[in-house]
C-alpha positions as CSV (number, residue, x, y, z in Angstrom):
1,M,-0.5,-30.6,-21.7
2,N,-0.3,-28.2,-24.6
3,Q,1.9,-25.3,-25.5
4,N,-0.1,-22.9,-23.3
5,G,0.6,-24.9,-20.2
6,F,-0.7,-27.9,-18.3
7,Y,-4.3,-26.9,-18.4
8,S,-6.1,-26.1,-21.6
9,S,-7.2,-22.6,-22.3
10,A,-10.8,-23.7,-22.1
11,Y,-10.3,-24.9,-18.5
12,K,-8.6,-21.7,-17.6
13,E,-11.5,-19.6,-18.9
14,D,-14.1,-21.9,-17.3
15,R,-12.4,-22.7,-14.0
16,H,-15.2,-21.0,-12.0
17,N,-17.7,-23.4,-13.7
18,F,-15.9,-26.6,-13.1
19,F,-17.8,-29.8,-14.2
20,G,-20.8,-27.5,-14.9
21,I,-20.9,-26.3,-11.2
22,D,-20.6,-22.5,-10.5
23,V,-18.2,-22.5,-7.6
24,N,-19.0,-18.9,-6.8
25,S,-22.5,-20.1,-5.7
26,F,-21.0,-21.8,-2.7
27,K,-19.4,-18.8,-1.2
28,D,-22.3,-18.3,1.2
29,Q,-21.7,-21.8,2.5
30,E,-18.2,-21.2,3.7
31,F,-17.5,-22.2,7.2
32,K,-17.5,-19.5,9.9
33,L,-18.1,-19.1,13.6
34,N,-21.2,-17.1,14.2
35,D,-21.2,-16.5,18.0
36,K,-19.2,-17.2,21.1
37,S,-20.9,-20.5,21.8
38,E,-19.7,-21.8,18.4
39,V,-16.2,-20.4,19.1
40,I,-16.1,-22.3,22.4
41,R,-17.3,-25.5,20.8
42,F,-14.8,-25.3,18.0
43,N,-11.9,-24.6,20.4
44,E,-13.0,-27.6,22.5
45,L,-13.3,-29.9,19.5
46,L,-9.9,-28.8,18.0
47,E,-8.1,-29.4,21.3
48,N,-9.8,-32.8,21.7
49,Y,-8.7,-33.7,18.2
50,V,-5.1,-32.9,19.0
51,Y,-5.3,-35.0,22.2
52,D,-6.9,-37.9,20.3
53,E,-4.0,-37.8,17.7
54,I,-1.0,-37.6,20.0
55,H,-2.4,-38.1,23.6
56,I,-0.9,-34.8,24.8
57,S,-3.0,-31.8,25.9
58,F,-3.0,-28.7,23.7
59,S,-4.4,-25.3,24.8
60,A,-2.3,-22.6,23.2
61,I,-4.3,-19.5,21.9
62,S,-7.6,-19.4,23.6
63,L,-10.2,-18.6,20.9
64,P,-13.0,-17.8,23.4
65,A,-10.9,-15.3,25.3
66,W,-9.8,-13.7,22.1
67,F,-13.4,-13.6,20.8
68,D,-14.3,-11.3,23.7
69,K,-11.3,-9.1,23.2
70,C,-11.8,-8.8,19.4
71,M,-15.4,-7.7,19.8
72,A,-14.1,-4.6,21.6
73,I,-11.2,-3.5,19.5
74,E,-10.7,-1.8,16.1
75,Q,-10.7,-4.3,13.2
76,G,-11.2,-7.1,15.8
77,G,-12.9,-9.3,13.2
78,R,-9.7,-9.4,11.0
79,L,-7.6,-10.1,14.1
80,F,-9.9,-12.9,15.2
81,A,-9.8,-14.5,11.8
82,A,-6.0,-14.4,11.9
83,L,-5.9,-16.0,15.4
84,F,-8.4,-18.6,14.3
85,D,-6.2,-19.6,11.4
86,L,-3.0,-19.4,13.6
87,K,-4.5,-21.8,16.2
88,I,-5.3,-24.4,13.5
89,T,-1.8,-24.1,12.1
90,V,-0.2,-24.6,15.6
91,A,-2.4,-27.5,16.3
92,F,-1.4,-29.3,13.1
93,L,2.3,-28.5,13.8
94,F,2.0,-29.9,17.3
95,I,0.7,-33.2,15.9
96,D,3.1,-33.3,13.0
97,S,6.2,-32.5,14.9
98,L,5.6,-35.4,17.4
99,K,4.8,-37.8,14.6
100,A,7.9,-36.8,12.7
101,A,10.2,-37.6,15.6
102,P,12.5,-40.5,14.7
103,D,12.0,-43.9,16.3
104,G,14.7,-46.2,17.6
105,D,15.2,-48.1,14.3
106,S,15.5,-44.9,12.3
107,M,18.2,-43.6,14.7
108,N,20.5,-46.6,14.3
109,R,24.1,-45.5,14.4
110,R,25.5,-48.5,12.5
111,D,27.1,-47.6,9.3
112,D,26.7,-51.1,7.9
113,I,23.0,-50.7,7.5
114,D,22.2,-49.9,3.8
115,I,18.7,-48.5,3.2
116,L,18.8,-50.0,-0.3
117,S,19.1,-53.5,1.1
118,N,16.7,-52.9,3.9
119,P,13.2,-52.1,2.6
120,V,11.7,-51.6,6.1
121,L,14.3,-49.0,7.0
122,F,14.0,-47.4,3.6
123,K,10.3,-46.9,4.1
124,K,10.8,-45.4,7.6
125,K,13.4,-43.0,6.3
126,M,11.3,-41.9,3.3
127,K,8.4,-41.3,5.7
128,M,10.6,-39.2,7.9
129,L,11.9,-37.2,4.9
130,H,8.3,-36.6,3.7
131,E,7.2,-35.5,7.2
132,N,10.3,-33.3,7.8
133,I,9.9,-31.4,4.5
134,D,6.2,-30.9,5.3
135,L,7.2,-29.6,8.7
136,V,9.6,-27.0,7.3
137,M,6.8,-25.6,5.1
138,R,4.3,-25.4,7.9
139,Y,6.9,-23.9,10.3
140,R,7.5,-21.1,7.8
141,A,3.8,-20.5,7.3
142,F,3.5,-20.2,11.1
143,Y,6.0,-17.4,11.3
144,D,4.3,-15.3,8.6
145,K,0.9,-15.8,10.2
146,F,2.3,-15.0,13.7
147,M,3.8,-11.8,12.4
148,G,0.5,-11.0,10.8
149,V,-1.3,-11.4,14.1
150,L,1.0,-9.0,15.8
151,V,0.6,-6.4,13.1
152,L,-3.2,-6.7,13.3
153,A,-3.0,-6.4,17.1
154,F,-0.8,-3.4,17.3
155,C,-1.2,-1.5,14.0
156,P,-4.1,-3.0,12.0
157,D,-4.1,-0.2,9.4
158,E,-0.6,-1.4,8.4
159,Y,-1.6,-5.0,7.8
160,D,-2.3,-4.7,4.0
161,S,1.1,-3.2,3.3
162,F,2.7,-5.9,5.5
163,V,1.1,-8.7,3.5
164,K,2.1,-7.1,0.2
165,A,5.7,-6.5,1.2
166,D,8.5,-8.3,-0.7
167,S,10.0,-9.3,2.6
168,R,7.5,-9.7,5.4
169,K,10.3,-10.3,7.9
170,K,11.9,-6.9,7.1
171,E,8.5,-5.2,7.0
172,F,7.5,-6.6,10.3
173,G,10.7,-5.2,11.9
174,K,9.9,-1.8,10.6
175,K,6.3,-1.8,11.8
176,M,6.9,-3.3,15.2
177,T,9.7,-0.9,16.2
178,D,7.4,1.1,18.5
179,H,5.6,-2.0,19.9
180,L,8.1,-4.7,20.6
181,D,11.4,-4.9,22.3
182,P,14.2,-4.7,19.7
183,C,15.7,-7.9,21.2
184,E,12.4,-9.8,20.5
185,I,12.3,-8.6,16.9
186,K,16.0,-9.6,16.5
187,S,15.4,-13.0,18.0
188,L,12.3,-13.7,15.8
189,N,14.2,-12.6,12.7
190,A,17.1,-14.8,13.6
191,S,14.8,-17.9,14.0
192,I,13.2,-17.2,10.6
193,S,16.5,-16.6,8.8
194,H,18.0,-19.8,10.2
195,L,14.9,-21.8,9.2
196,D,15.0,-20.3,5.7
197,D,18.8,-20.7,5.1
198,T,19.1,-24.1,6.6
199,F,15.9,-25.9,5.7
200,R,13.3,-24.0,3.6
201,T,15.4,-22.4,0.8
202,P,17.3,-25.6,-0.1
203,E,14.1,-27.6,-0.3
204,V,12.0,-25.0,-2.1
205,H,14.4,-23.2,-4.3
206,Q,17.4,-25.5,-4.7
207,T,18.0,-29.3,-5.2
208,G,17.3,-30.2,-1.6
209,R,19.6,-30.8,1.4
210,M,17.5,-32.7,3.9
211,R,17.6,-36.1,2.0
212,K,21.4,-36.1,2.4
213,W,21.2,-36.6,6.1
214,V,17.7,-38.1,6.5
215,L,18.5,-41.0,4.1
216,S,21.9,-41.6,5.7
217,S,22.3,-44.9,7.5
218,R,23.9,-43.1,10.4
219,D,22.2,-41.9,13.5
220,L,19.4,-39.6,12.4
221,F,19.3,-37.9,15.7
222,L,21.9,-35.5,14.4
223,D,22.2,-31.7,15.0
224,N,20.1,-31.1,11.9
225,E,17.2,-33.3,13.2
226,I,17.4,-31.8,16.7
227,D,17.5,-28.3,15.2
228,L,14.5,-28.9,13.0
229,L,12.3,-30.5,15.7
230,G,13.4,-27.9,18.2
231,Y,11.5,-25.3,16.3
232,M,8.3,-26.6,17.8
233,N,9.5,-25.4,21.2
234,D,9.9,-21.9,19.9
235,I,6.5,-22.0,18.2
236,L,4.7,-23.2,21.3
237,N,6.3,-20.5,23.4
238,L,5.3,-17.8,20.9
239,S,1.8,-19.2,20.7
240,I,1.4,-19.2,24.5
241,G,2.7,-15.6,24.5
242,V,-0.1,-14.7,22.1
243,D,-2.7,-15.0,24.9
244,E,-0.6,-12.6,27.0
245,L,-1.5,-9.9,24.5
246,I,-5.1,-9.9,25.7
247,E,-4.1,-8.0,28.8
248,I,-1.9,-5.5,26.8
249,L,-4.2,-4.4,24.0
C-alpha cells in the first residue's frame, strides 16, 4: 500500500488490461438468454439447484411467463433483465435463510455455556454470525431490486431517476403513488426501515450489533433472530406477488 491508496497508480491506470489481458475484449462473451427455450431451461435449472441445496421446492417469479409478457410491452427488455436478476437473488436468499437457521446446540438456553471454553459451539456461533450478516445485506439488496422491478413495470421512463435518487425508498413512494395502494407502499417502507435501523445500519455504518446477541451463550432463538429470519416470509410473499403483475400490465 502506498500514499495513494491500496493499489498502485500503475494498476489503477491499467486495470482494464489486468495481467496483460484486455478485459473489454470479453464483453461479447457475457452470459445472456437468447430465446424462450433458453429462458425455460435456465428457470428449470435454477429451481432444481435450489431444491438440491435445501430439498424444498422453489418457483417464485416465472421467467418463461415474464419473457412472453416482456416481449410485448414498452422497455420489456429492461424489465426482464431486472426480473432475471431478482429471481436469482430470491433463490439465493431462500437457500441462505434456511441454512442460517439455528440448530439445537446453538439455541441452548444454559447461561453456563461459555463459547470461549467450547470451541465447537464457538465455531457454530461464528458461522451463524457470518451467515446472518450476509443475509442482512442480501435482504436489503432484494428490496432495492424489487422496487426497481415495480418502477420498470409501471413507469419505465422513471427508472433512471429512481436508481440515481439519494433515497430509493422515498423516491419509490413518490413514483408509485398512482400505481399502488398507499397501504402497500407504507408497509414496504416500514419493512425496509426496520431492516435498516435494526440490522443493516449497525453492521454497515456502525460497530455492529448482531454479534452481541449471536455470540451470547443464551438461547439464540430470540426476538432478534426470529425477526431476522422472518424477513424471508415477506420476501417470498412479495416475490410470489410479482407474477400477479403479469395479468395487470
